[in-house]
N, C-alpha and C positions, 0 to 999 in steps of 0.2 A: 736217829741222831742221839747217841749216847748223852744223858744228861751231863756227863763231864764235859763234854765238848762243848756244851750250851754256855759254859761259863766265857770259853774264847770266841763263841762264834753267835752270841745272842743278838748281836745288831746284824749281822746277814741273816740270822733266822728270823726277826721282827720283819727286816726288810723283804724277805722272801713271804713271809704269812703277809703282808700289806700287799704284797702283789697277787697273792693267790686268788683274788676277784671273791673274796669272801664278802658277805655284808659285814656290816658292821658290828652289827650282836655276833654273828659268826666267829669274827675276828676276836671280840671280846673274849668270848669264850674259849678260842684257841689257844689265846695268850695267857688266859689262866689255867687252862691245861700243862702249857709249857712250863708255868712258874711251878705248878706243883709236882713236876717232875725235876726241878733243879735243886740243887742242895740248899738247903737252908744258909740263909745269910749271905747267900753268892750276890754278886753284881748282876747277873741275868734273872735268877729269882726276882730280886728287887724291880728290876727294868721290865720285866715281861708283867709284872702286877702294877707298876706304874701305867705302862703301855694299854693294860686291860682298862685301868682306871680312866684312862683317858677317852676311850673307845666306848666304852660306857657313859661317860659324859656326853660325847657325842649323839648316842642313841638316847638321849636324855632320860637313862636309867639312873637317877641320882644315888637310890640304895647302892645298887652293886659298884658305880663308882666309887661312893664313900668307901666299901665292903673293901674293895682292891686297893684303895690306897690305904686304909688302916691296916691291911695285912700286910703292905710295903712297909709300912712303919714298925710295926712289931717285927716284921723279919731282920730289920735293922742291918740290910745289905745295901743301903741307898746312902753313901756318903757324903753327897750334897744336897740330902733331905728334900729332892723332888718330890716327894708323896706327901710332905708335911705342907710345901707351899701349894700343890694341888687341890690337898684336903681342904686348906686355909681358903684358897679361892673358891670352892665349890659352898663351903659353909655361908660365906659372905654371900655368894650370888641367891643363896636361896633363904636370906633373912636370917640365919643360925647365928647372932653375932654373938650369944654366950658362950658358945661351943667355939667360935671364931677366936674368942679373947682368950679362952684356955689354952689354943694352940698357942697364941702369941705368948703367953705368959712362960710355956714351956721353951719355946724359941727364946725369949728372952734370956731365960736362965742359960742355957746353951752359951747364948753370946758372951753373957758374964763371964763364963766359964772359958772362952775363948776358943769354942770348938765347931765354930761355923765356918765354913768357906766362904769366899766372896760370891761364890755363884750363888750359896744358899741367901745371902743378904739380898742379892740381886731379885731372886726367884720370889723372896717373901716381898720384896718392896714391889714388885711388878704385881703380885696377888693383890696387896692393900691398893695399889692404883686402880687397878681393872673392877676391885670390889667396892670402888668408891670411897675410900679413905685416904685421899693426897696427903694428907699431914701426917699419919700415921706411915704411909709409904715413904715420906721424905726421910722420917728417920731412920727406916731401916736402910736406904740406900746411903744415908749418911755416915752411919756409926761405923762402917770400916775404914773410911776416909779420914775419920777425925784425927789420926797421925799421921797424915800424909801430907807430903807438900805436894800443892797443884801443879807444880811446875816438874815434878818428877814422878811420873805416875807410872805404874805397870800396865802391862797388857789387861792384867785382870780386872782392873780399876775402870776399863773403858766402858762396860756395861753399865755399871754402878754411876757414872757420870752421865751417861745418856739417859737413866731412868730418872736420876735426881732433875736434871736441866728440865724434862718434861713436867715432872710434878711441880718443879718449883714455877715453872710458866702457868700450870693450871691453877696454882695458888697466887699468883700474881706477885711474884715476890720480887725485888730487884736482883740484880745481877750479881754474883760475887765471882772470886777470881776461877773456881772449880767450873762455873758456867762459862767465863771467858775463855778457859783451856776447851770446854766442850765445841764452843763455835768456833775457836781457832781449829781445833782437829776435822770436825765438820768441813769447814772450808777448805784443809787441806785435801781432804779425799774427792771433794766435787771436781 
């Protein structure tokens, strides 16, 4: 497959590789090779690096996972900053709190510049929740909702609401209007 075609078809290529029967480490290697052949700064390059990082993580090769996520961050083809949230979780899971805090500081700067998507807030919030930092997770789930009317939500807000609700339950906080809306939405889906 030509590298230019991966830009359009990288998800299909990723799916094909996952179905190929390769071991986890072989798959991670193959994904890194695909990334190396993709154009710098492209979504496909970033996507392959992110997937490689995930598979290195599954293989418990933290060093290679971190390298893949850092390469995706450096490549800058990741508009939703998946690699940043994945790296954050990896650092938290391995007790590297100072490095995790540095990543969070960079993300907070981006948040203040209004350059983060709802998905990024949700992924960072989930990484913090999974990494044992529920109070910080609550902050990240809530930040993009600060100017949102709980009764006039967009679809992009739903994952934030769900994460926020779970973290608030973990923290033992009382129900607020966002929580009420979350419960109402869950009831409507049941």
